[in-house]
C-alpha positions, 0 to 999 in steps of 0.5 A: 766315593766318600759320602756324607750321607752317613758320616762327615768327610774330611778335607783329605777325602776320608770318612770320619770314624764317628762324631759326638753331638748334643742334638737336643738341649732346650728350656721349656716353659709352660703356662698351665695347659694353654701355652708352652715355649721351647728355647734351644736345640729341639726336634721339629714336627709340623706340616711343612717342616719335620726332623728327618729320621732316616739315620740313628740321630735325627736332624735338629733345629736351634731357636725357639718354638711355641704352642697355644691351645686357647680353646678345646680342639684348637692349637696355634703354633709357631717356630723360629730357627736360625741354625740346624744340625743335619742328621750326619753332622756334629755341628750346628750351622746356618741353613743354606741352599744347595748352591755351591757356585763361587760368588753365589750367596747361599746362607739363609738367615732364618726359617720361620713358620706359623700354623693352626690346627683344629679337630672336633669329632670326625673333622680336622683341619690344619693350615701352615705357612713357612718362610725361608728368609730370602729363599722360599715360602710355602703354604699348606692346608689339609682337611680330613673327615673320618667316617665310622662304618660297620666294623671299619673306618674310612678316612677321607682327606685332601690338601693343597700346597704352594711353594714360591721363590721368595728372594735373592737366594733363589737362583739356579743351583739353589735347588738342584732338581730345577731345570735351569743353567747358570747362576742367575735369579730364577722364579718358581711357582709350584702348586700341588693338590691331593685326594686321599682315602684310608680304609681300616678294617680289622688288622688290614689298612688299605689306602689310595691317593692321587696328586696333581702338580702345576709347576715344580713343588719344592720340598725345601730340603736345606743343605750346609757346606760343613764347617769342618769338612767343606762338603755339601750335606743335604737334608731330604726335606719334608714332603706332605703328599701321600703319594711321595717317596720316602727317599729319592726323587720327590715325585712332584715335578711340573705337570706331573700326576701321581697315583699311589696304592698302599696296604698294611697288615698287623700280624698280631693274631699270628706273630705278636709285634709283627707288622708289614706294609707295601706302597706303590706310586706311579707318576706320569706327564712330568715336564721340565720346570724352568726350561721349555722342551719336549721332554716328558717323563714317567716314574714309579716308586715301590716300598716294602716295610717290615717292623718287628717289636721284639716281645722278649726285649722291652722297647726294642724293635727291628725294621727292614725297608726295601725301596725301589725306583725307576723312570723314563723320559720320552720325546727329548732331544739329546740335551733335554732333561728333567732333573727332578726325574733321573733317568735311572733305576735304583734299589735300596735295602735298609735295616734298623735296630732301635732300642730305647731306655728310660730312666 
């Protein structure tokens, strides 16, 4: 079956061989070291909105962004975007929800965000608010504290995030992982909190985290109908939880509790440029979001990551990632489901070769 995950799909059902796109093109203005403004096509990287980098070309946003640093350690920032180019499309288009039902509006006028971060010594705090006009609003706050131990470092962090319906575009089908029927206007009040610990000693890094959700926390993954193809292209969305999966289900269902463990090792003492990492997450107690039924679910995610920076070729690296997922739903009637937790298993293997050249 043709898919738009890599290339666009034509109206005849065939994949295009390739495409060209000018992803980044912006004007930057700076005032000393205290302020900077960018206008045009650009990457975005903040707490609630990041450019997805799971393809050769990341998705980019069109609009303006700015950052102000009035005091040492304090950073105030904001952005306003009215269109975007998904990672597998050649065109900048309006943001849309995932609704494709006839007669249901899905175009989002703009996406705007404002935030502030402060860091001093071992303490750091970030607060951000995002609004997808007439669709969804989100807020997030994270704090971290680093502790220097003998020959090691321990970083403790915590975060709280909300995801709320914010207008007429939030209908059934606008977010396909919500449990509902029809195309009516619905409500969603999702909240997620997490605790995380990250311990680094020598070349080893160990981490553990736990997250708890009340209501369905939405990643705000946008879509577009595709001006040339008419096909639905979806973005993965931005998930700030340390328990999240890099790909696939969000692990942020209503009522779910998710725990995760991770370990990473830098093999530089034996093989220069080689690093490995493993992560495992398991969620329990998930419930349907906008329907009342007896469905209760469990899910697990595992990831193995190998990166090798080739010493013989400057700025070249090879990366292999294995991702696996499985879930089960118990105590459900024939028609009961948890859309955010598909009852299936899948495995993916991905290989990336990156090379950068500066001139």
